ROSE-4610 file (N, C-alpha, C; in Angstrom, 1 decimal, always signed):
// ROSE-4610
residu = [M/M/M/R/R/R/Q/Q/Q/K/K/K/S/S/S/E/E/E/T/T/T/S/S/S/Q/Q/Q/S/S/S/H/H/H/G/G/G/E/E/E/K/K/K/V/V/V/V/V/V/K/K/K/D/D/D/I/I/I/R/R/R/R/R/R/A/A/A/T/T/T/R/R/R/K/K/K/Q/Q/Q/Y/Y/Y/S/S/S/A/A/A/E/E/E/E/E/E/K/K/K/I/I/I/R/R/R/I/I/I/V/V/V/L/L/L/D/D/D/G/G/G/L/L/L/K/K/K/G/G/G/E/E/E/D/D/D/S/S/S/I/I/I/A/A/A/E/E/E/L/L/L/C/C/C/R/R/R/R/R/R/E/E/E/G/G/G/I/I/I/A/A/A/Q/Q/Q/S/S/S/L/L/L/Y/Y/Y]
num = [1/1/1/2/2/2/3/3/3/4/4/4/5/5/5/6/6/6/7/7/7/8/8/8/9/9/9/10/10/10/11/11/11/12/12/12/13/13/13/14/14/14/15/15/15/16/16/16/17/17/17/18/18/18/19/19/19/20/20/20/21/21/21/22/22/22/23/23/23/24/24/24/25/25/25/26/26/26/27/27/27/28/28/28/29/29/29/30/30/30/31/31/31/32/32/32/33/33/33/34/34/34/35/35/35/36/36/36/37/37/37/38/38/38/39/39/39/40/40/40/41/41/41/42/42/42/43/43/43/44/44/44/45/45/45/46/46/46/47/47/47/48/48/48/49/49/49/50/50/50/51/51/51/52/52/52/53/53/53/54/54/54/55/55/55/56/56/56/57/57/57/58/58/58/59/59/59/60/60/60]
x = [-52.6/-51.3/-50.7/-51.5/-51.0/-50.3/-51.0/-50.5/-49.1/-49.0/-47.6/-46.5/-46.8/-45.7/-45.4/-46.4/-46.3/-45.5/-45.8/-45.2/-43.6/-43.4/-42.0/-41.2/-41.9/-41.2/-40.8/-41.8/-41.5/-40.3/-40.4/-39.4/-38.2/-38.0/-36.8/-36.2/-37.1/-36.8/-36.2/-36.8/-36.3/-34.8/-34.6/-33.3/-32.2/-32.5/-31.7/-31.5/-32.4/-32.2/-31.2/-31.5/-30.6/-29.2/-29.1/-27.6/-27.0/-27.6/-27.1/-26.7/-27.7/-27.4/-26.1/-26.0/-24.8/-23.5/-23.6/-22.3/-22.0/-22.8/-22.3/-21.3/-20.4/-19.3/-19.7/-19.4/-19.8/-18.4/-18.6/-17.3/-17.4/-16.4/-16.3/-16.2/-16.4/-16.3/-14.9/-13.9/-12.5/-12.3/-12.8/-12.7/-13.2/-14.5/-15.2/-14.4/-13.9/-13.1/-11.9/-11.1/-10.0/-10.2/-11.4/-11.7/-12.0/-12.8/-13.1/-11.7/-11.0/-9.7/-8.8/-8.8/-8.1/-8.7/-9.9/-10.5/-10.2/-10.1/-9.8/-8.4/-7.5/-6.1/-5.8/-6.7/-6.6/-5.5/-4.8/-3.7/-4.2/-5.4/-6.0/-7.4/-7.9/-9.4/-10.3/-11.6/-12.6/-13.0/-12.9/-13.3/-12.3/-11.1/-10.1/-10.2/-10.2/-10.4/-11.6/-12.8/-13.9/-13.8/-13.0/-12.8/-11.9/-10.9/-9.9/-10.6/-11.4/-12.3/-13.4/-13.9/-15.0/-16.3/-16.4/-17.8/-18.2/-19.5/-20.0/-19.7/-19.4/-19.2/-20.3/-21.6/-22.7/-22.7/-22.1/-22.1/-21.0/-20.0/-18.8/-19.4]
y = [+21.5/+21.1/+22.0/+22.4/+23.1/+24.3/+25.1/+26.3/+26.1/+25.0/+25.1/+24.6/+23.8/+23.6/+25.0/+25.7/+27.1/+28.0/+28.0/+28.9/+28.4/+27.1/+26.7/+26.9/+26.9/+27.1/+28.7/+29.4/+30.9/+31.3/+30.6/+30.9/+30.4/+29.2/+28.8/+29.7/+30.3/+31.1/+32.3/+32.9/+34.0/+33.7/+32.6/+32.3/+32.3/+31.6/+31.7/+33.1/+34.0/+35.2/+36.1/+36.0/+36.5/+36.1/+34.9/+34.3/+34.8/+34.8/+35.5/+37.0/+37.8/+39.0/+39.3/+38.4/+38.6/+38.1/+37.3/+36.8/+37.4/+38.3/+39.0/+40.1/+40.2/+41.2/+42.5/+43.5/+44.9/+45.6/+46.2/+47.0/+48.4/+48.9/+50.4/+51.2/+52.5/+53.3/+53.3/+53.2/+53.2/+51.6/+50.7/+49.3/+49.4/+50.0/+50.1/+50.8/+51.9/+52.7/+52.1/+51.4/+50.5/+49.5/+48.7/+47.7/+48.2/+49.5/+50.1/+50.5/+51.2/+51.7/+50.5/+49.4/+48.2/+47.7/+47.8/+47.5/+48.3/+49.7/+50.6/+50.5/+50.2/+50.0/+49.0/+48.0/+47.0/+46.0/+45.9/+45.0/+43.5/+43.3/+42.0/+42.1/+41.0/+41.1/+41.4/+41.9/+42.0/+40.8/+39.7/+38.3/+38.0/+38.2/+37.9/+38.7/+40.0/+41.0/+40.5/+40.2/+39.8/+38.5/+37.6/+36.3/+36.5/+37.5/+37.8/+38.5/+39.3/+40.2/+39.4/+38.3/+37.4/+38.1/+38.8/+39.4/+38.9/+39.1/+38.7/+39.7/+39.4/+40.4/+41.3/+40.7/+41.7/+42.7/+42.4/+43.4/+44.6/+44.1/+45.0/+46.0]
z = [+94.8/+94.6/+93.4/+92.4/+91.4/+91.7/+92.7/+93.2/+93.9/+94.7/+95.3/+94.3/+93.2/+92.2/+91.5/+91.1/+90.4/+91.3/+92.7/+93.6/+93.8/+93.9/+94.0/+92.7/+91.6/+90.3/+90.2/+90.4/+90.5/+91.5/+92.6/+93.6/+93.2/+92.5/+91.8/+90.8/+90.0/+88.8/+89.5/+90.7/+91.3/+91.9/+92.5/+93.0/+91.8/+90.7/+89.6/+89.1/+88.9/+88.5/+89.6/+90.9/+91.9/+91.8/+91.5/+91.4/+90.2/+89.0/+87.9/+88.0/+88.6/+88.9/+89.8/+90.8/+91.7/+91.1/+90.1/+89.4/+88.3/+87.8/+86.7/+86.9/+86.1/+86.2/+85.9/+86.9/+86.6/+86.3/+85.1/+84.6/+85.0/+85.5/+85.7/+84.5/+84.6/+83.3/+82.8/+83.7/+83.2/+82.4/+82.9/+82.2/+80.9/+80.8/+79.6/+78.5/+78.9/+78.0/+77.6/+78.5/+78.1/+77.1/+77.3/+76.4/+75.0/+75.0/+73.7/+73.0/+73.7/+73.1/+72.7/+73.3/+73.0/+71.5/+71.3/+70.2/+68.9/+69.4/+68.3/+67.8/+68.7/+68.4/+67.2/+67.3/+66.1/+66.2/+67.4/+67.6/+67.5/+68.2/+68.1/+67.6/+67.1/+66.6/+67.7/+67.3/+68.2/+69.0/+68.2/+68.7/+69.9/+69.5/+70.6/+71.8/+71.5/+72.7/+73.5/+72.9/+73.7/+74.4/+73.9/+74.5/+75.8/+75.6/+76.6/+77.8/+77.6/+78.5/+79.1/+78.4/+78.8/+78.5/+77.4/+77.1/+75.7/+75.4/+74.1/+73.2/+71.9/+70.8/+70.6/+70.8/+70.7/+71.8/+73.0/+74.1/+73.7/+73.0/+72.6/+71.6]
């Protein structure tokens, strides 16, 4: 029975990873450049820019 529970757990983990991968936003090169240029303009804080774009500050 232990093998079955481990197998179903690894299957469940795989499903979660697949969902996360499928729901992640993929930014084009143009979008990335626009976001960085918006940050360099300094009109809004980086925190505000990241919230608006839905990205983590560490990713910026």
